[in-house]
C-alpha positions in Angstrom: 32.3 105.0 93.3 33.2 107.8 90.9 32.4 108.1 87.2 34.8 109.3 84.5 37.7 111.3 85.7 35.9 113.8 87.9 37.8 112.3 90.7 40.5 115.0 90.5 38.0 117.7 89.5 39.7 117.7 86.1 36.3 117.4 84.4 37.9 115.5 81.5 35.3 113.7 79.4 36.8 110.3 79.4 36.5 106.9 81.0 40.2 106.2 80.9 41.8 105.7 84.3 45.5 106.1 84.5 47.4 104.1 87.2 51.1 103.3 87.2 51.3 104.3 83.5 48.7 101.8 82.5 45.5 103.1 80.9 42.5 101.1 81.9 39.1 101.3 80.1 36.5 101.4 82.9 32.9 102.6 83.2 33.3 103.2 86.9 36.3 104.1 89.1 36.3 102.4 92.4 38.0 103.4 95.7 40.5 100.5 95.1 41.5 102.3 91.8 42.0 105.5 93.7 44.1 103.8 96.3 46.5 102.7 93.5 47.1 106.2 92.3 50.5 107.6 93.1 50.8 110.6 90.7 48.3 113.1 89.4 49.3 115.9 87.0 46.7 118.6 86.0 47.8 121.7 84.1 46.3 124.6 82.3 42.7 123.9 83.1 40.9 127.1 84.0 37.7 125.2 84.9 39.3 123.8 88.1 38.5 125.9 91.2 38.2 123.2 93.8 39.6 119.7 94.3 37.5 118.1 97.0 37.5 114.7 95.4 41.3 114.5 95.8 40.8 113.7 99.5 39.8 110.1 98.3 43.3 109.6 96.8 45.0 108.8 100.1 48.1 107.2 98.6 49.3 110.0 96.3 53.0 110.7 96.5 53.2 113.4 93.8 50.6 116.0 92.8 50.8 118.8 90.3 48.0 121.3 89.7 49.4 124.2 87.7 47.9 127.2 86.0 44.4 126.6 87.1 42.1 128.8 89.2 42.5 126.8 92.4 42.0 128.7 95.7 40.8 126.1 98.2 43.4 123.4 98.9 41.7 122.0 102.1 41.3 118.6 100.4 45.1 118.2 100.4 45.2 118.2 104.2 44.7 114.5 104.5 47.2 113.4 101.9 49.8 112.2 104.3 51.9 110.4 101.8 52.5 113.3 99.5 56.2 113.9 98.9 56.2 116.3 95.9 53.6 119.0 95.5 53.4 121.7 92.8 50.5 124.2 92.9 52.0 127.0 90.8 49.9 129.5 88.9 46.8 129.4 91.0 44.9 131.8 93.2 45.9 130.4 96.6 46.1 132.7 99.6 45.9 130.3 102.6 48.3 127.3 102.9 47.2 126.1 106.3 46.0 122.9 104.8 49.6 121.9 104.1 50.6 122.1 107.7 50.1 118.4 108.2 51.6 117.1 105.0 54.6 115.8 106.9 56.0 113.6 104.1 56.6 116.6 101.7 60.2 116.9 100.5 59.6 119.3 97.6 57.0 122.1 97.6 56.4 124.6 94.7 53.9 127.4 95.2 55.1 129.9 92.5 52.7 132.6 91.3 49.9 132.6 93.8 48.7 135.2 96.4 50.3 133.8 99.5 51.5 136.3 102.2 52.1 134.0 105.2 54.3 130.9 104.9 54.4 130.1 108.7 51.8 127.3 108.4 54.5 125.1 106.7 57.3 125.7 109.3 56.6 122.3 110.9 57.3 120.3 107.7 60.7 119.1 108.7 61.3 116.9 105.7 61.0 119.7 103.0 64.3 120.0 101.2 63.3 122.3 98.4 60.8 125.2 98.7 60.0 127.4 95.8 57.5 130.2 96.6 58.5 133.0 94.3 56.1 135.5 92.8 53.7 135.8 95.8 52.8 138.6 98.3 55.3 137.7 101.0 56.3 140.8 102.9 58.2 139.3 105.9 59.5 136.1 107.2 58.0 135.2 110.6 60.0 133.6 113.4 60.2 129.8 113.4 61.4 129.1 109.8 64.5 127.4 111.3 62.2 124.5 112.2 62.5 123.4 108.6 65.5 121.3 109.4 66.0 119.7 106.0 65.6 122.8 103.9 68.6 123.3 101.6 67.0 125.1 98.6 64.8 128.2 99.1 63.5 130.5 96.4 61.7 133.6 97.5 62.2 135.7 94.4 59.7 138.2 93.2 57.9 138.9 96.5 57.7 142.0 98.7 60.3 141.2 101.3 61.9 144.1 103.1 63.9 142.0 105.5 65.2 138.4 105.3 67.4 138.3 108.4 65.3 135.4 109.8 66.8 133.2 107.1 70.2 133.3 108.8 68.8 130.7 111.2 68.5 128.0 108.5 72.1 126.9 109.0 72.0 124.0 106.5 70.7 126.2 103.6 72.8 125.7 100.4 70.8 127.8 97.8 69.0 131.0 98.5 67.2 133.1 95.9 65.8 136.4 97.0 66.0 138.6 93.9 63.4 141.1 92.9 62.2 141.9 96.4 62.2 145.2 98.3 65.4 144.8 100.3 66.8 148.3 101.1 69.7 147.0 103.3 72.0 144.1 102.8 70.6 141.2 104.8 72.5 139.8 107.9 73.1 136.3 106.7 76.4 135.5 108.4 74.9 132.4 110.0 74.5 130.7 106.6 77.9 129.0 106.5 76.8 126.3 104.1 75.6 128.6 101.3 76.7 127.7 97.8 74.6 130.2 96.0 73.1 133.5 97.0 71.0 135.6 94.6 70.0 139.1 95.8 69.7 140.7 92.4 67.3 143.5 91.6 66.9 144.8 95.1 67.4 148.4 96.4 70.5 148.2 98.6 73.8 149.9 97.6 76.4 148.2 99.8 77.3 144.7 100.8 77.6 145.5 104.5 77.1 142.1 106.1 78.3 139.7 103.4 
């Protein structure tokens, strides 16, 4: 059993427990209570650096932890029912723990320190991926395995080449502005694109578009 709201490492001094929009006054939070949780939203808490207790919230479908100091996300690995995850504004470098979150449909990782996104290539249900403002310098082979991906935002990274993205044939929206592209990317395979944003890069001609 867990006391207060330390469950999500939020360190909020309260005995209120929120489940399905109903606030319950409890002295002790049980595992049954945790199993009823579907959504957790924690923002702007600089005290949060780890989230180990989240591993006990097995039924979560939506999790937001924004603008904290989180760097270890290993506790998320076992949250198999997560569908929407937002970890923006943290200090995350390694996203290997997300490789088994097979139910994810939306993933936002804006403003972290991520350089390698290949661990999430096997998440075939992801439709929307926002990973702008990180340290991504290249796109490794295999991203085409993300068969449901229609929205991809890679803005404000260090990309010098995004030709691998041409293999994501179903992609509708691609944002790759503010990178380090010196040549127009070869994206002729993206026949379903509705929007392409390549602003604020270094190429001078639209050679392959």
